[in-house]
N, C-alpha and C positions, 0 to 999 in steps of 0.2 A: 431532157437525157433520151439518149437512145438506146434502148438495150438490144440483143443479137441473142439468139441463143441457139447453136448450131445442135441434129440429132439423126440417127439414125446411121452412123460408125459402127465398126462390126471387125469382124475377122471373114476372111475369106479364101479361099481357094485361087489361083491365077485363073483368069478366061472368066472370070464369076462377074455378079453385077451388085452396087449399092447404090442408092438413092440419099442423099444428103438431105435436109432440111437445113433452114436458118429462117426462125419466125421472128421477126423483127417488132419491135412494140416502140412507140414515143414519136417525135417527131421527124417520122421519114416519110416523105411523100411518095406517091406513086411515081414521079417523074425521077426520082432518084437514080444517082447509078449505083450499082452494089458490084462485089466483087468477092471470090475466092481465091485464097491462098493456101498453103500448105508448107509444113515443115514438119522435117525429119529430127530427128536427135543430132545434134551437132551441128548441125545446117543452120543456112540463110534462110527465112521464109519466103517462097517462090509463089507468083503467081501463077494461079491455074487458070480462072477464067471471070472476066467480065461482063455483064450487061448493062449498058449503056442505058442511060434514059428515052434514046431511040429504038430500043427494041434490039439492036446490033447487041454480037456476044462474041468478041474475038475471045480465041482461046489459044494459050500457050501451045508451043509444035512438039510438046513432051504427050501433052494428052487430046490434040486435035484429033479429032474423027471417032475419040474414043467417050469423050465428056461433054454432055450438054447444058447449060445451063438455062434456070428459066423463073418465073416467078409470077404470081399468083397475086394479085393485089387484093382481091378481094381477100381471102385470107391471111393476108400480109404473110408472106412467106416465099422465099428463095429456095428455091432444088436445086442440086447437081447431081445428074443420069451419071453415073459412070459404068463404063461399060467395059468388055474383055480388059477387065483388070489385070494390074502385073504386079510384083513383086517393088518395084522401085518407084510402085504409088503409095506403099507404106507410108503415113504420115501422119499428125494433128493436122487437120482442115477446120479452117476457119473463114468465116465471111465476114463481109466488113462492108461500110457506107460511109457517108458522111466524107465524099469527097472533098480535100481543101487544097487542090492545087497542084503541079507536077505530073509524069509521067503516071496513070493511073496503074502501070504493072509494079510499082513502088512500093510495098508496105507504110511506108510514111506518108503518100500520098491520100488514107483514107483514115479519116478520125476516131471510128467505131467499130468494136471489134467483138465477136464472141467469144466463150469460152475455149471453144475447138469440142473438135469431136475425132477420137481414132478412127484411123482407116490401117488393118493392115490383112495384108495378103499374104498370101502365103504359096509356096511353090509346091 
């Protein structure tokens, strides 16, 4: 069983920054790819960033240049550094692992999910 726990969400003003963390435990290896998704009320869950096992970190166009994902395997933690936040970034943010095939940008490609952490950006 794999467990993921997000933290670090909160309320900030536009232009501000937040750093999210995702602590993982269980049968998650350092070589496993992981991902960040977000979902606003009434909206579909959209991908934010992916960190591949080879270290590559593609991100969605909507956050490119503003968000950076990284991981610290020694601490079993995935990070999402969010800068220059915009009101449209407001959403519940989730981390995921357990890739099971398909496009990694699609939620159904991931088997394990955290409970989410809320990010609210005010104007």
